[in-house]
C-alpha positions in Angstrom: -28.1 -26.0 -47.3 -28.7 -26.0 -51.0 -31.1 -28.3 -52.9 -31.4 -31.1 -50.4 -33.2 -34.2 -51.6 -34.9 -36.7 -49.2 -31.8 -38.9 -49.6 -29.5 -36.1 -48.6 -31.7 -35.3 -45.6 -31.5 -38.9 -44.6 -27.7 -39.0 -45.1 -27.2 -35.9 -43.0 -29.3 -37.4 -40.2 -27.3 -40.7 -40.3 -24.0 -38.8 -40.3 -25.2 -36.6 -37.4 -26.2 -39.5 -35.3 -22.9 -41.3 -35.9 -20.8 -38.2 -35.3 -22.6 -37.3 -32.1 -22.0 -40.8 -30.7 -18.3 -40.4 -31.7 -18.2 -37.0 -30.1 -18.9 -38.5 -26.7 -15.6 -40.3 -26.9 -13.3 -37.7 -28.3 -12.2 -34.2 -27.4 -11.1 -31.5 -29.8 -11.0 -33.8 -32.8 -12.7 -32.9 -36.0 -15.6 -35.1 -37.3 -14.6 -37.1 -40.3 -16.9 -37.8 -43.2 -16.9 -41.3 -44.5 -17.6 -40.1 -48.0 -14.8 -39.5 -50.5 -14.4 -36.6 -52.9 -15.8 -38.4 -55.9 -17.6 -36.5 -58.6 -20.9 -36.8 -56.8 -19.6 -36.6 -53.2 -20.3 -32.9 -53.0 -23.6 -33.0 -54.8 -26.2 -30.7 -53.4 -29.2 -32.1 -55.2 -31.2 -31.2 -58.3 -31.2 -27.5 -59.3 -34.5 -25.9 -60.1 -34.5 -23.4 -62.9 -35.2 -19.9 -61.8 -38.6 -18.4 -63.0 -38.4 -17.4 -66.6 -39.0 -13.9 -67.9 -37.2 -10.9 -69.2 -33.8 -10.3 -67.7 -33.3 -6.7 -66.5 -30.2 -4.9 -67.6 -27.6 -4.6 -64.9 -27.0 -1.2 -63.3 -23.7 0.6 -63.5 -20.8 -1.2 -61.9 -19.5 0.9 -59.0 -15.8 1.3 -58.6 -14.8 -1.0 -55.7 -13.4 0.8 -52.7 -11.3 -0.9 -50.1 -13.3 -2.7 -47.5 -13.6 -0.7 -44.3 -11.3 -1.6 -41.4 -13.7 -0.5 -38.7 -15.5 -2.6 -36.2 -18.7 -4.4 -37.2 -21.0 -2.8 -34.6 -23.9 -0.7 -35.7 -24.5 -2.7 -38.9 -27.2 -1.1 -41.1 -28.2 -0.9 -44.7 -27.6 2.2 -46.9 -29.8 2.2 -50.0 -28.1 2.7 -53.4 -29.1 5.4 -56.0 -28.6 5.8 -59.7 -28.8 2.1 -60.5 -26.1 1.2 -57.9 -26.6 -1.4 -55.2 -27.0 -0.5 -51.6 -24.4 -1.7 -49.1 -23.8 -2.4 -45.4 -22.3 0.2 -43.2 -21.1 0.1 -39.6 -21.9 2.7 -36.9 -19.0 4.9 -38.1 -20.6 5.1 -41.6 -17.8 2.9 -43.1 -18.7 0.5 -45.9 -18.6 -3.0 -44.6 -18.2 -6.1 -46.7 -18.7 -9.5 -45.0 -16.6 -12.5 -46.1 -17.8 -15.4 -44.0 -18.6 -19.1 -43.6 -21.7 -21.1 -42.8 -21.3 -23.1 -39.6 -23.7 -26.0 -40.1 -24.7 -28.4 -37.4 -26.9 -26.5 -35.0 -29.9 -27.3 -37.2 -29.6 -31.0 -36.6 -27.4 -31.8 -33.6 -30.1 -30.8 -31.2 -32.5 -33.4 -32.7 -30.2 -36.5 -32.3 -28.1 -35.9 -29.2 -27.5 -33.7 -26.2 -25.5 -31.0 -27.9 -26.0 -27.6 -29.7 -23.1 -28.1 -32.1 -19.5 -29.3 -32.0 -16.3 -27.2 -32.3 -17.7 -23.9 -31.1 -14.7 -23.1 -28.9 -12.0 -20.4 -29.3 -9.7 -22.8 -31.2 -12.2 -23.3 -33.9 -12.9 -19.5 -34.1 -9.1 -18.9 -34.3 -9.0 -21.3 -37.3 -11.7 -19.3 -39.0 -9.9 -16.0 -38.3 -6.7 -17.4 -39.8 -8.7 -17.5 -43.1 -9.6 -13.8 -42.5 -13.3 -14.7 -42.1 -15.3 -11.9 -40.5 -18.8 -13.4 -40.4 -20.4 -16.7 -39.4 -23.9 -17.8 -40.5 -25.5 -20.1 -38.0 -28.4 -22.3 -39.2 -31.1 -22.7 -36.5 -33.9 -25.2 -35.8 -37.2 -23.6 -34.6 -38.2 -26.8 -32.7 -34.9 -26.8 -30.8 -35.1 -23.1 -30.0 -38.7 -23.5 -28.7 -38.0 -26.9 -27.1 -40.9 -28.7 -28.7 -41.8 -31.8 -30.7 -39.5 -34.2 -28.9 -36.1 -32.6 -29.6 -33.3 -33.9 -27.4 -31.5 -30.6 -26.8 -33.9 -27.7 -26.8 -35.5 -24.7 -25.1 -33.3 -22.9 -22.5 -30.3 -25.3 -23.1 -30.3 -24.6 -26.9 -30.8 -20.9 -26.4 -28.0 -20.6 -23.8 -25.6 -22.6 -26.0 -26.4 -20.3 -29.0 -25.9 -17.2 -26.9 -22.5 -18.4 -25.7 -21.4 -19.1 -29.3 -22.7 -15.7 -30.6 -21.1 -13.9 -27.7 -17.7 -15.6 -28.4 -17.9 -14.8 -32.1 -18.8 -11.1 -31.6 -16.1 -10.8 -28.9 -13.7 -11.9 -31.6 -15.0 -9.2 -33.9 -17.0 -11.5 -36.2 -20.5 -10.6 -37.4 -23.2 -13.3 -37.0 -26.1 -14.2 -39.2 -28.9 -16.1 -37.5 -30.8 -18.2 -40.0 -34.1 -20.1 -39.6 -33.0 -23.2 -41.5 -35.2 -26.1 -40.4 -38.9 -25.8 -39.6 -42.1 -27.8 -39.5 -45.8 -27.1 -38.8 -47.8 -28.5 -35.8 -46.4 -31.5 -34.1 -44.1 -32.5 -37.0 -40.5 -32.4 -36.0 -38.4 -29.9 -37.9 -35.9 -32.4 -39.4 -35.4 -30.9 -42.8 -36.1 -28.0 -45.2 -39.6 -26.7 -45.6 -41.0 -24.8 -48.6 -41.7 -21.7 -46.5 -41.8 -20.7 -42.8 -44.8 -22.1 -40.9 -47.2 -19.9 -39.0 -47.4 -22.4 -36.1 -43.9 -21.8 -34.8 -41.9 -19.4 -37.0 -43.7 -16.3 -35.7 -42.9 -17.2 -32.1 -39.4 -18.2 -33.0 -38.6 -14.8 -34.6 -40.4 -12.8 -31.9 -38.2 -14.5 -29.3 -34.9 -14.5 -31.3 -35.3 -10.8 -32.2 -36.0 -9.8 -28.6 -32.9 -11.8 -27.5 -30.5 -10.2 -30.1 -32.2 -6.8 -30.6 -30.0 -4.0 -32.0 -31.0 -0.4 -32.0 -29.5 0.2 -35.3 -26.6 2.4 -36.6 -26.0 4.1 -33.2 -25.8 0.8 -31.3 -22.3 -0.3 -30.2 -23.4 -3.5 -28.4 -22.6 -7.0 -29.7 -26.2 -7.4 -30.8 -25.7 -4.7 -33.4 -23.3 -7.2 -35.2 -26.2 -9.8 -35.6 -28.2 -10.1 -38.8 -31.5 -12.0 -39.1 -32.0 -14.3 -42.1 -35.8 -14.8 -42.0 -36.0 -18.1 -43.8 -33.2 -20.2 -45.4 -34.4 -21.3 -48.9 -38.1 -20.8 -49.9 -39.0 -23.3 -52.6 -42.6 -22.4 -53.0 -43.6 -20.9 -56.4 -46.1 -18.2 -55.4 -44.8 -14.7 -54.6 -48.0 -13.7 -52.8 -47.5 -16.7 -50.5 -43.9 -15.7 -50.0 -45.0 -12.2 -48.9 -48.3 -12.6 -47.2 -48.5 -16.3 -46.2 -51.7 -18.3 -46.0 -52.6 -21.9 -46.5 -50.4 -22.1 -49.6 -47.7 -24.7 -49.1 -47.3 -28.4 -48.3 -45.3 -30.1 -45.6 -43.1 -33.2 -45.6 -46.2 -35.4 -45.8 -47.6 -33.4 -48.7 -50.3 -31.9 -46.4 -51.3 -28.3 -46.6 -50.1 -26.0 -43.8 -50.4 -22.3 -43.0 -47.4 -20.2 -44.1 -46.0 -17.2 -42.3 -45.1 -14.8 -45.0 -42.0 -12.6 -45.1 -44.0 -9.5 -44.2 -45.3 -11.2 -41.1 -41.8 -12.3 -40.0 -40.3 -8.9 -40.7 -43.0 -7.2 -38.6 -42.5 -9.7 -35.8 -38.8 -8.8 -35.7 -39.5 -5.0 -35.7 -42.3 -5.4 -33.1 -39.8 -7.1 -30.8 -37.9 -3.8 -30.8 -35.1 -5.1 -33.1 -33.6 -2.8 -35.8 -31.1 -5.4 -36.9 -30.4 -5.9 -40.6 -32.9 -8.4 -42.0 -32.1 -10.5 -45.1 -34.7 -12.3 -47.2 -34.2 -15.1 -49.7 -36.2 -15.2 -52.9 -38.0 -18.2 -54.5 -36.3 -21.1 -56.1 -34.2 -21.9 -53.0 -33.2 -18.3 -52.8 -32.1 -18.2 -56.4 -35.0 -16.3 -58.0 -35.4 -12.6 -57.4 -37.7 -11.7 -60.3 -40.3 -10.0 -58.1 -38.3 -9.6 -54.9 -38.0 -5.8 -55.1 -41.7 -5.3 -55.9 -42.8 -7.5 -53.0 -40.3 -6.1 -50.4 -41.1 -2.5 -51.4 -44.8 -3.2 -50.6 -44.1 -3.9 -46.9 -45.2 -0.9 -45.0 -42.3 0.9 -43.3 -39.7 -1.7 -44.5 -36.1 -0.7 -43.9 -32.7 -2.2 -43.2 -33.4 -5.1 -45.6 -31.1 -6.9 -48.0 -31.6 -9.8 -50.4 -30.2 -13.2 -49.4 -28.9 -15.0 -52.6 -27.8 -18.6 -52.6 -25.6 -19.6 -55.6 -23.9 -22.9 -56.3 -22.3 -24.2 -59.4 -25.1 -26.7 -60.0 -27.7 -23.9 -60.3 -25.4 -21.6 -62.2 -26.9 -21.3 -65.7 -28.0 -18.8 -68.2 -30.6 -18.4 -71.0 -32.6 -21.5 -70.2 -29.5 -23.6 -69.4 -27.7 -22.7 -72.7 -24.8 -22.2 -70.4 -24.7 -24.5 -67.3 -21.8 -25.5 -65.2 -20.8 -29.2 -65.3 -23.2 -31.3 -63.2 -24.8 -34.7 -63.0 -27.7 -33.5 -65.3 -25.5 -32.6 -68.2 -23.1 -35.5 -67.7 -20.5 -33.1 -66.3 -19.9 -31.6 -69.8 -21.4 -28.1 -69.5 -19.8 -24.7 -69.9 -20.3 -22.3 -67.0 -21.9 -18.9 -67.5 -20.0 -15.8 -66.6 -20.5 -14.2 -63.2 -22.7 -11.5 -64.7 -24.8 -14.1 -66.6 -25.2 -16.1 -63.3 -26.5 -12.9 -61.6 -28.8 -12.1 -64.5 -30.4 -15.5 -64.4 -31.3 -14.9 -60.7 -32.5 -11.4 -61.5 -30.0 -9.9 -59.2 -29.6 -6.8 -61.5 -33.2 -6.0 -60.5 -32.1 -6.0 -56.8 -29.2 -3.7 -57.6 -31.4 -1.4 -59.7 -33.8 -1.2 -56.8 -31.0 0.1 -54.6 -30.9 -2.9 -52.2 -27.7 -4.7 -51.2 -27.5 -8.5 -51.3 -25.8 -10.9 -49.0 -24.8 -14.2 -50.6 -25.9 -16.5 -47.7 -24.5 -19.7 -49.3 -22.1 -20.3 -52.2 -19.6 -23.0 -53.2 -18.9 -25.5 -56.0 -21.2 -28.5 -55.9 -18.5 -31.0 -56.9 -14.8 -31.3 -56.3 -12.4 -32.2 -59.0 -13.5 -29.9 -61.9 -11.2 -27.0 -62.6 -13.9 -25.2 -64.6 -16.1 -25.0 -61.5 -13.3 -23.5 -59.5 -12.7 -21.0 -62.2 -16.4 -20.1 -62.2 -16.4 -19.7 -58.4 -13.3 -17.4 -58.5 -15.0 -15.2 -61.0 -18.2 -15.2 -58.9 -16.3 -14.1 -55.8 -14.6 -11.4 -57.7 -17.9 -10.1 -59.1 -19.4 -9.9 -55.5 -16.4 -7.8 -54.6 -16.8 -5.6 -57.6 -20.3 -4.8 -56.3 -19.1 -4.3 -52.8 -21.5 -7.0 -51.6 -21.1 -9.6 -48.8 -20.9 -13.3 -49.1 -20.8 -16.4 -46.9 -19.5 -19.8 -48.1 -20.9 -23.2 -47.3 -19.7 -24.9 -45.2 -17.2 -24.8 -42.2 -17.8 -28.4 -41.2 -16.5 -31.8 -42.2 -20.0 -33.2 -43.0 -22.9 -31.7 -45.0 -21.1 -31.1 -48.3 -19.9 -29.1 -50.0 -17.3 -28.5 -47.3 -14.6 -25.8 -47.0 -12.5 -27.9 -44.6 -11.3 -31.4 -44.0 -10.5 -30.7 -40.3 -11.6 -28.1 -37.8 -8.0 -26.8 -37.6 -8.8 -25.1 -40.9 -7.2 -27.6 -43.3 -9.0 -26.7 -46.6 -10.6 -28.8 -49.2 -9.7 -28.0 -52.8 -12.5 -25.5 -53.1 -11.8 -24.3 -49.6 -8.3 -23.4 -50.6 -9.7 -21.2 -53.4 -11.8 -19.4 -50.8 -9.0 -19.1 -48.4 -6.7 -17.7 -51.1 -9.4 -15.2 -52.2 -9.9 -13.8 -48.7 -6.2 -13.4 -48.2 -6.2 -10.7 -50.9 -8.4 -8.5 -48.8 -7.8 -9.0 -45.1 -5.0 -9.0 -42.6 -5.9 -9.7 -38.9 -4.6 -7.2 -36.4 -3.7 -9.1 -33.2 -3.5 -5.8 -31.2 -7.0 -4.7 -32.0 -8.5 -8.2 -32.6 -10.1 -6.7 -35.7 -9.7 -7.2 -39.5 -7.9 -4.4 -41.2 -6.9 -3.7 -44.8 
């Protein structure tokens, strides 16, 4: 989740506790948020400006081709050449573009009640399919996976519940992104976002997760070949060497130093577990700064099947030192949004494209409801992703943890959710006979 302040962490925890209690007394009903859609209701916290520096020129824009209609097994990365981005392909060598939703809840529900997440049944999946969603990103909690630090629903229970949900999603033809979302070092409970993955638990977490969902790559036709690994949700450290190599270079919730597991370590843990799945890595600045991403990733020995994981919301959409910045609480909701290309340039995404890597937008949405300029910006951003043949996942298919796409798990959209639903309808038609998306 983007830009969470301590207050937002606290709010999510309170909502989670209340909704879990309510869940014990209801069946099939969507959780309802007590918040209203005021200007600040969907705030996602303060945006941190991306690292300054020269902005690379964007590479040539490829002519968009229709998204392939093939199955999503055998997912792998094909590197781009000549200044064009790479892209995802399936095992039949068809270009694949994922259009998905984040499914929050599994990062916190296990802490406060005896549940993995709510609304993981076929009815909820059918609602997502009715939007023509073809991928789901699942935020995970390392303590719950490992069953440590006093979680209420962890270890084998959590792992079994996750497997059941992943199996159901892939059976329905949807790709899955498993994301290490909440983490904490030592005996601290993982109840929020950490600056970077901890060496105490994240190494074991990814070794086990990779072994459980290992794909053998392009030739694999098993459901595991539809699973992508997002190594760490939103790094907000400021040191690229720490990001890549780890070390005692970050502070925890108590402002105490802890040992970081760098991206190179986590990547090697995945590959050493025998998993050739696509791996995605967020940059600095809450996955909004890719100024040195290509250089660092390219230095990993034998690195392959990697994509960038970019998180972009309207409240961190700016350009040229905030000369253009979407309306938000820090400019009294009076700003002017940058163009889609300017937004990408500020995050140094053109450098990723020029390096031949694909990117997957792991989270995107408008940060506030009720502003038409934000919706206009988001529409243009989604169109730009399509023009680059890149994948994206919108936050959040839930009725808590704003910004939300839905007001009810039957798929009733919010105002911004309707924009996303309408956008996806332009590209996908679901085939009942094959249970697959087709163009």
